N, C-alpha and C positions, 0 to 999 in steps of 0.2 A: 504493500500500500504506500503510495507516494502522496505526502501531504502538501497541499498548496498553502499559500499565505492565509487564505480565508479559514481553512480548517485549523491552522495553528492558532489563529485569533479566537476561534470558538473554544479551543482547548484552554487558552488563557482565561477566557471569560468563565468557563466552567470551574476552573480551579479557584477563581475568585469567589464563586458561589460556594464551593466546598470549604473555603477558608471561613466564610461567614457562618456556614453551617457548623463547623467545628467550634468556632468562637461561642456560638449559642449553647452548644452541647457541653462544652468543657466548663464554662462558668455556671456554677449552681445558682448564683445570684441572678444572672440573666435568664437562665433556663426556667426558673419557677414562675417568672412573670407571665401572666396569661396572654398578654399581647405578643410576647416573644414566641410563645408556643404556636400562635397562628402565623407569625412571620416565618417561623421555621418551616411550616407547611408550604408557604408561598415559595420560599427559596428552593425546596425540594422539587416542587412542580416545575419551576423554571429551569432547574438543572436537568430534569427529565426531558423537557422540550429541546434543550441544547444537545443532549446526548442522542436523542432520536434524529435530529436534523443532521448531526455529524455522521451517524451510522448510514443514513440514506445517501448523503452526498458522497461518502467514501465507499459505498457498496459493501458495507459490513452487514452480514446477515445475522440478526439476533433472533434466535429460534423461540420467540415469545411474542405472540400476536399483539397482546395488549401494549407492548413496548412502543408500537407505532400508533399510539393513541390519538395523535393530532388528526390523523385521517378520519377517525371515527367521531371525534368530538371531545378530546381531553381538555380543551379550553373551557368546557363547562365547569371545571373545577375552580378555575382562577377567580371567577366572579364571586361565588359564595365565600371563598377563603379570604379575599380582600375585604369583603363585607364583615366577616367575623372579626377580622383584624381591627377594622375601624370601630366596630361595635364594642370590642373589648377595651378600647381606649376611651371612647366617648361616653360610655355608660358604665359607671362604677358597679352597678348592681346586676349587669347582664351576665348570664351564664349560658354556656353551651348545653342545650337540652336535647332530648330525643327528637323533638319536632324539627330541629335544625337539619336533621338528616334528609328531610324532604328536598332540600336544596340540591342534594347529590343524585336525585333520581335520574335526571337526564344523562349524567355521566355513567351511572351503573347500567342503565338500559342500553345506551348506544355504544359505549366503549367496551363494556365487559360482556353483557348477556348476549346481545344480538350477534356480535362478531364471533363469539364462542359457539353459538348454535348454528348460525347461517353464514359462516365464513366463505363457503364455496359459492354462495349466491352473488358475491361481489367479484366482478371479473378481474382477471390478472392485471389488466391495465390500470384499474383503479388502485389496486394494492401497490403496484410498482411505481405509478406516476401520480397518485393522489386521486381523491374523489371527484375533483372538478374535471378530470379528463373525459368525462362523459359529454362535456360541452364542446370538445374539439370538433373539427370538421371531417374527421374520418367516418367512413360509413360503418355502422355497427348496429347491433340489436341491443337495446337497453331494457333491463327489467325494472320493475317498480322499486325494488329495494335499492337498486343502483341510483335511481333518480332521488330517492329519499335521502340517501347518504350524501349526495351532492349538495342538497339544500341544508342538511344537518351541518356540513362543514362550514357553511356561511352563517347558519343560525348560532353556532357556538360563539361567534364574535359579537353578534347582536345581544346574546345572553349576557356576555361580559359587560357590554355597554350599559345595560339596565342596572346592573349592580354598581357600576361606577357613578351613575347619577344618583343612586340611593346613598352612596358614600358622601356625595356633596351635601345632601340633606342632613346627614349625621354631623358633618363638620360644621354646618351652619348652626345647628342646635347647640353643639358643643361650644362653639365660639360665644354664643349668647350666655351660656351657663358660666363659662370661665370669666367673662367680663362682669358678671354679677358677683363674683367672689374674689378675683385676683386683680392686682394692679398692672401686671405684666403678663400678657397671654400671646403675644405675637409669635414667639418662637414655636410654640406647640402648633398653633394654627397654620403657620407657614409650612412646616414640614408635612403636615397631613395633606394640605392642598397640593404641595409639590409632588408628593408620592402619587396621589390620585391623578394629577395632571400628567405625570410620566406614563402611567398606565393608559391614559386617554391618548397620548401621543403614539404609544405602541399600537393601540387599536386603530388609530387613523392611518398609520403606516401599513397595517394589515389590510385596511380597506383599499388603500392605494394599490397594494399588491394584487388584490382581487380584481380591481378595475383593469389593471394592466393585463392580467391573465385572461379575463373574460371578454373584455370589450375591444382591446387594441390588438395589433399584430406585432407588438414590439417586445413581447415576453421572451426572456432568456433565462436559463436555469439560475444564473448568478443573482437574478433579481429577487430570489427568495430571501436574500440577506437583508432586504428592506425591513422585514419585520423580525428577523432573527437577531441581528446585531444590537438593536436597542435593549435587548435583555441584559446585555453587558452594562449598559448605562444604568439600569435598575440596580444591578449588583454593585457597581463601582461607586456610584454617586449617591445612592439613597440608603440602601439597606444598612450599611455600617452606621450611618448617622442615626437611623431609627433605633438601633440596638442600644445606643448610649443615651438616647433621649429619655428624660424623666417626665412621664406624662402626669399631668395634674388632675387628680380626681375632683369631681364636682359634687356638690350637695344638692340633690333635687328638691329638698325641702325648702332651701333658700330661694331657688328659682320659682317654685310653686307659689310661694307667699310673697314674692317680691313686690307685688302690687297691692299689698294689704294697706288698709287705711291707717292714718296717724292722727294723734290728738293735736289739733291745731295750736293749742296753748303751749304745748311742749316744744314745738318746732324751733323757736328762736334760741332756746338754750342748747338744743341739740346741734344746731348750726354753729353756735359759738364754740362748743366742744370740738366739733369736727374741724373748724378753722384753726383752732389751737394745735390740734394733733398734726395737721398738715403744714401749717406755716411755722410753728415753733418747734415741735418735736420731730417734724419731717418723717413721719412713719412711712410715707410713700417710698422712701429710699430702700425699704425692705421689699424686694420684688416677690418674696414668698408670702407676704402678709395676706391673710384671707379676710373675707367680709366678716366672718364670725369673730376673728381676732379684733378687728376694728370695733365691732359692736360691743365686745367685752370691755374695751378701753372706754367706750362711751356709756357703758352701763345700760344698754338697750338691746333689744332682740335684733338678730341678723335680718329678719324679715322687714323690720322697720327701717334699718339703715339703708336697705336696698333702694328705698324711695328717694334718698337725698341725691 
């Protein structure tokens, strides 16, 4: 096997992913954090995608059908896993439950069960060149299941897009909750938005690849790298930063009662106390100060101070 520069680049990216994986597994402090457990899953899936692409490009035969999961819809995994990652960060009380397994039904059905049972129903050209090969101009007889998997290949990217937009909603709520409790929230919000944006870029590049493949006549095999190489960007520029980020938990009770009524007669003295804390004692210099800490200094409830 002779490796070209692109294959070597994929190996480098994969090893970066393995480094991140080992960093998470070796450190017990990082490993026990629930958000890092979901990040661990995301890294494993992305390494799998790289290994699959590397095997296909270099004609390495892996005698395990599910290994070539991208053909069948393995991207169905990435949406739920990123959603769980965002959920574990933005909602302190959220826990992974049995009902969350429903998100994995498309992956189980299309990547594991059907290929295992009806592998021979997919023609050799689809297995060797991908599910979208049914759309080329060669004359052929196409079965229903072959057409279904052609659309499943595209549907897996749409499926990911729906979860990425759900992530944006989680970030928006989390941002509002943080601003009701902390004086400095930009760092946390920036990284969450950046991570989701990187995934959106990966999705857009995948869409460009599909457009080139299905609509134009300029497709060449090396154009597959349009959506493969950005995975390295996710590894190299984002994942390591996320592992060392300390996410700030939010108190839903404070947010829930943030609009509670105040006694109008008490407002002037509360404002005076707040001004003294800000202008004289300069408590805002402590970026970790919470709304409840400030409320304690003012001798009022956190739900009341949220209204000032």
